[in-house]
N, C-alpha and C positions, 0 to 999 in steps of 0.2 A: 209489615213497616212500607211506608211510600218508599217510589226511588228518589234519593236523596233530590235535591233541586239543582245541585250544582251538575251533576251530569243530566239534567233536562235537554237544556240544548245540544246536548251531544247526541240526546236520543232522537230529537226534534227536526234536526238535520240528515242524523239518516233517515229517519223515514221519507221525509222529504225528498230526498236523494231516490229515496227507491219508488214515489210515486210520482214523480217527472221523470223518470228515466224510461226512456223511448222502450216500447213493447219490440220494437226490432233488433236493437242492441243485445235486449235478453234473450229473446230467443237464438241469437245464434251464439250465445256462450253459455254453455251451460251451468258452469260455476254462479253466472251473476244469477240462473233463473235461481239457483238455488237458495242465492240468500235474499231473496225475494219470498221465499217461499218461508227461509229463516226467521223472516221477518215479519212474518203476518201469522205465520204458524205455533211457532217458540216461544216467541218474544213480545206478545200483544197489546201494541201499547195505549188500547182503547179497554182495557180491561187491567183486575189489577194481578198479579203472578201467582199470589197466590202460595199457603204452604198444603204442597202436597201430603205431605203424610197425614197433617191434621183434615184436609177437607174429606182427602180419602177415608179414614178412621170415622168422620161424622158424618159423611153423606153416604157409603159405602152401606148396601141394602137398604135404600130406603128408595121409597115410592118415588123419583125424582119430581117426575111429572106436577105431582100433586101436591110436595112439599114446596116446589119452589115457582108453582103460579102464582099470582098475584101475591108474591111476596111482599113487592115493593110496593104493594096498596098496603100494606103493616107494616112495614118498618123504613124509614129511611133516616138516610144520614147527612150533616151538613157542618162546617166548621163555621165554628161559634164566635160572637163579635166578643171584645175585651169589656163590655159592662158588668163592672162586677158591682154595681150599684144597683142595678134591678132584680127585681124578683129572680129567685134561680128559676121557677116555674113557669117564667113566662120564653119563650121560642128562640130568644137570641140566636137570629139568621141574621149576617153579614148581610150589607145594602153595597152591591147587589148580593144575591145570594149565592152563597158559596158553596154548592153541593156536592155531595160523597159518595159515587155510584156504591152498590153492594158490594162490588167486585172486591173493590179496594179495602173492603173490611177485611176481606180473607186476610191482606199483604198483613193486618194486625193480629190476625187471630183468631176472627171475631167469625162467628158462622150463623148464621141466619136460615130462619123455615118458615114456612108457614104452614101449622096444623087447624084440626078443627075444633074448637076450644067446646061446640054446643056436644062433643063425640070422646071427649076426655080421656072419660073412665074406659073407652073401649078401643083406642085409636091403637090400631095397628102400628103407625111409626110410630107415634111414642112409645110402643113396647119396644120398637125392634132401638131405637137410640138409645134407654135405658139398659138393654141387655148389650148393647155391646161399649158402652161405655163404664160398664158398671154404674149406673144411679143404684143403687139400694131403696137411699133416702128419698121419702116422695112427704110434702106438705105444701097447705094453702094457705094463703094470707091474705086480707085483704087488710089496705092505708087507705084510712079515710077518716076524717076529722071525728065523726062520728063515733065510729069503733077504734081508735086509737086514744090513749089519756097523751096529754102532752102533744100533740100532735106537731105544732108547730119546731118545738123542740128538737122532734126525731126526724123531723125531715131534713132538718139544717145537723143533724149528726152524719146521716147517711150523705151529706151533700162534700164531706170532708174526703179530700184525693187521698186514697188509702189501695192497698192492695191485698189479697190472698195468696193461701200458699195452696190453695187449689180451686180450680173453674169455678166460676158463677153461670148457674144455669138458670134463665127466669124463663117460663112458659105463661104470657101473657092469656087471660082466659076470659076476662074484662075490664073496662078500663083502658088505662094505657099510663105511661110516664117515660122519663128520660134515662138513659145511660151513657154517661160521657167520659171516653175516653182517650190517653193521649196516642198523637201518631207519633213519626218516627222523628219529627220535627219539635215534639214536646210539647207540638200546638191541641189545641182540645177540638175534639171529632163529640159533635151529639148526634146521638142514637136514637130516634120515636120509635117507639113500640106500642102496637096498639091490638086489640085483640086478637086473635091468631096466632102471634108472631112469637116465635120462641128466640130467644139469643144465647150465647154461649160466650163467657166473656176469660179466656184465658188465665189461669195461674201467672200470677208477675206481674202483669198490667196494672199502671195504677188508671184508676175509672174511678167515679163516683156515680153516684144514683140519685134523683130527686123524681117526684110525682110531676105532671103537668099541671094549667090551672082548672084544671078538672077534677082537681084532689080525692081520683079516685082510683083501685087500680087491686083487681082482683088475680093473683100469681100464685104458678105453681112452682116449689123452688125443689132444686133436683140436687143430690149428693152422692156421691160415690163414700160408701160408711156412714156414718152417723152425721148429723147435722153440723156445722164447725161453722158460725158467723165471724169467728174472731179476723179483726180490719186491722192492719200494719198505716198508720198514716204515713204521707213521703216524710222523709228520705226511709227508705227502709233498701236501697241496692241491692245488702250485702245477703239476704235469704236465698236459698236455694233458689226457692220458686223463681226471682227475676234472675237468676246470673243463668240460669237453664231456659229463661225465652230469650234471653239477652245472646247467649250461643247459639237460640234457634234462628234468630232473627239474623246471625253472620254468617252461620252454616248456611240458611238459604240465598240471603244475598250471595256469596262466594260461588254457588254451583252457580248462578248466574251471570257472573261474571266471565268464566269460559265460554258462555255463550255471546255474552258482548264483545270479550276479545275478537273471539270467530267476524261479526259481524264489520266491526272497525276497523277490520286487516283487509273489508274489499271496498270499505269506500273508495280507495283511492279508484279503484279497477272501475267502480259508478262511476266517478268522478269524471275520469277517461274518455270512459266510451260515449258519456253523456255530454264533453268538451269536442270528441271526435266527430256525433253526429252533428252537431249546432257548426263545425265547420265545416260538415259539407255541405250543410244546407246554404248556410253564407255564400257557398262558393255557387252552386246552382242560383240561387239570388243575382251573386256579381252577373252569372254569364244570360241571365236574363236582361239583365237589366243593358248590359254592354250589348 
């Protein structure tokens, strides 16, 4: 879930105060110095806050250098426009473009990796993912008008907003497609996945899928247990998977509220220190002019 827009002015004010705060004032006060460290290390405003337990279980044990290098070349995300009349396979970018950093997807519980699709049969990182997350079943599908009866009707069906009670894992071995997910403000985020991109969509999140204008994707599907393609069209907020996801969002943000509270209690000290410094500067200027 992304940071609530109502809180953004406070975050931006806090960041601005820290950035404008003179170093001399901070260096003379250990509390203020710790505040600056807390802002930049504990609550990075330029990155996704993430779900630590999801991220650690998904990324743990992987060769991160190889799985993260170039991931933004095969996975990209942006906020969609509101034009429902245009073909769903078009990019539907806003103008100007409203890009979503991949780190923000972690706030929604969505994980992305880049793997070597040409070596998927003997990929150690893929083996680690399957072992850690218990993906016992795997199959490979190709979606294209030439191989799929009633192609147009089927992609319309995929495009209906729904959720699953298990996480959805797709590894693009060739071609490309779009996964659309709802953010914390119920806006559509379009996630483009190309060859080599692996995406995990958490259970309980409303989403949909469509091919892009190339009309071709070859994807590996991974499941814990047997394959289950049951889709629950919106609304299905009463399902345990949906409730658990909402509880995870709440737990995650409540944990960070404690950090936010600590930061906000220091705002007065920062503002006061800045005011004192500016006053001293004004006095020096007045003395010089006199």
